[in-house]
C-alpha positions in Angstrom: 0.0 0.0 0.0 2.8 2.4 0.9 4.7 1.7 -2.3 1.5 2.4 -4.4 1.0 5.7 -2.5 4.7 6.7 -3.1 4.4 5.8 -6.8 1.3 7.9 -7.2 2.9 10.8 -5.4 6.0 10.5 -7.5 3.9 10.5 -10.7 2.0 13.6 -9.4 5.4 15.2 -8.6 6.6 14.6 -12.2 3.4 15.9 -13.7 3.5 19.0 -11.5 7.1 19.7 -12.5 6.2 19.3 -16.2 3.4 21.8 -15.8 5.8 24.3 -14.1 8.3 23.8 -17.0 5.6 24.6 -19.5 4.6 27.8 -17.6 8.3 28.8 -17.4 8.5 28.7 -21.2 5.3 30.7 -21.4 6.6 33.2 -18.9 9.8 33.7 -20.9 7.9 34.2 -24.2 5.6 36.7 -22.6 8.5 38.6 -21.1 10.1 38.8 -24.6 6.8 40.0 -26.1 6.5 42.7 -23.5 10.0 43.9 -24.3 9.2 44.1 -28.0 6.0 46.1 -27.4 7.8 48.4 -24.9 10.6 48.9 -27.5 8.0 50.0 -30.1 6.5 52.4 -27.5 9.9 53.8 -26.7 10.5 54.3 -30.4 7.2 56.2 -30.5 8.3 58.4 -27.6 11.8 59.1 -29.0 10.6 59.8 -32.6 6.9 60.4 -32.7 6.5 61.5 -36.3 9.1 59.1 -37.7 7.7 56.1 -35.8 4.1 57.0 -36.8 5.1 57.0 -40.5 7.2 53.8 -40.2 4.5 51.9 -38.3 1.8 53.0 -40.6 3.8 52.2 -43.7 4.8 48.8 -42.3 1.3 47.8 -41.5 -0.1 49.2 -44.7 2.4 47.2 -46.8 2.1 44.0 -44.7 -1.7 43.9 -44.9 -1.7 45.3 -48.5 -4.1 48.1 -47.5 -5.1 50.9 -49.9 -4.9 53.7 -47.3 -2.5 54.3 -44.4 -3.6 53.2 -41.0 -4.5 55.8 -38.4 -1.7 56.1 -35.9 -4.0 56.8 -32.9 -5.6 53.4 -33.7 -2.2 51.7 -33.9 -1.2 53.3 -30.6 -4.3 52.1 -28.9 -3.6 48.6 -30.2 -0.1 48.8 -28.8 -1.5 49.8 -25.4 -4.0 47.0 -25.5 -1.3 44.5 -26.5 1.0 45.6 -23.7 -1.8 45.3 -21.2 -2.7 41.8 -22.4 0.9 40.6 -22.4 1.9 42.2 -19.1 -1.2 40.9 -17.2 -0.7 37.4 -18.6 3.0 37.6 -17.7 2.2 38.6 -14.1 -0.5 35.9 -13.9 2.0 33.3 -15.1 4.7 34.3 -12.7 2.3 34.2 -9.8 1.0 30.8 -10.9 4.6 29.5 -11.1 5.3 30.8 -7.6 2.3 29.1 -6.2 3.2 25.8 -7.9 6.7 25.9 -6.5 5.2 26.2 -3.0 3.0 23.2 -3.8 5.9 21.1 -5.2 8.0 21.9 -2.1 5.2 20.3 0.0 5.3 17.2 -2.3 9.0 17.0 -1.9 8.6 17.2 1.9 6.4 14.1 1.7 8.6 12.1 -0.7 12.1 13.1 0.6 11.9 11.3 4.0 11.2 8.0 2.2 14.7 8.4 0.7 16.5 9.6 3.9 16.3 13.2 2.7 18.6 12.6 -0.3 16.1 12.5 -3.1 13.2 14.7 -4.1 14.9 18.0 -3.0 15.7 19.4 -6.4 13.2 22.3 -6.3 13.2 22.8 -2.6 16.1 22.3 -0.2 18.8 21.6 -2.8 17.8 24.6 -5.0 17.5 27.0 -2.1 20.7 25.8 -0.4 23.6 28.2 -1.1 21.4 30.3 -3.3 23.7 32.2 -5.6 24.0 36.0 -5.4 23.3 36.3 -9.1 20.0 34.4 -8.8 19.0 36.8 -6.0 19.9 39.7 -8.2 18.0 38.3 -11.2 14.9 37.8 -8.9 15.1 41.5 -7.9 15.4 42.6 -11.6 12.3 40.6 -12.5 10.2 41.3 -9.5 11.1 44.9 -8.7 13.1 46.6 -11.4 11.1 45.4 -14.4 7.7 46.3 -13.0 9.0 49.7 -11.8 10.6 50.5 -15.1 7.4 49.4 -16.9 5.3 51.7 -14.7 7.6 54.6 -15.4 7.6 54.1 -19.1 3.8 53.8 -19.1 3.4 57.0 -17.2 5.9 58.9 -19.3 4.3 57.6 -22.5 0.7 58.5 -21.5 1.8 62.0 -20.3 3.4 62.4 -23.8 0.2 61.4 -25.4 -1.8 63.8 -23.3 0.6 66.7 -24.2 0.4 65.9 -27.9 -3.3 65.2 -28.1 -4.6 65.6 -31.7 -8.3 65.6 -30.9 -8.7 61.8 -30.6 -10.2 62.1 -27.1 -11.8 58.6 -27.3 -8.5 56.9 -28.1 -6.7 58.9 -25.5 -9.3 58.1 -22.8 -8.9 54.4 -23.7 -5.1 54.6 -23.6 -5.3 56.4 -20.2 -7.4 53.6 -18.8 -5.1 50.9 -20.1 -2.0 52.8 -18.8 -3.7 53.0 -15.4 -4.5 49.3 -15.5 -0.9 48.4 -16.4 0.5 50.5 -13.5 -2.1 49.0 -11.0 -1.3 45.5 -12.3 2.4 46.2 -11.7 1.8 47.4 -8.2 -0.4 44.5 -7.3 2.1 42.1 -8.8 5.0 43.5 -6.7 2.9 43.4 -3.6 1.8 39.8 -4.3 5.3 38.5 -5.0 7.0 40.3 -2.1 4.3 40.3 0.6 2.8 36.8 0.3 0.2 35.9 2.9 
């Protein structure tokens, strides 16, 4: 009976770890997508007229459109894309954190059966002598990135407010999205650093 229980728990451990690995790959893709979108927005901030023409021409050519695309529409799409990617990124990171807590509990059940030498990969062995660089990377991902993102979003939306071209509906939507991104970043930092 005990062997069947251990085999079942081991299978569950492997399945849980596979799920975590899948979400780690998703997290990395979402982070890359957010950097791409942020880069486009930074390009817009640095060279507003040049970026508008370049983006409009690129999309017009790629989609083989007859008329150029309205840049305020494209900007709103970028805002929405950033919100979608960032929120999904934050959700994925929080999910991974929760799964690691869960897998540590499974390891705590399996490890004593092997005199504490096996089933410690994600818990005790990983956290033992945690490298300084890993701590630094964690700070970059959980504090610096969200803070920089919030600053870029605030600066970008202030720039849009200053150069408003009469597209009040687009600007209002962009302001709501910017606020949502900033709030999501704050809640993410609070959740990751002040777990209950």
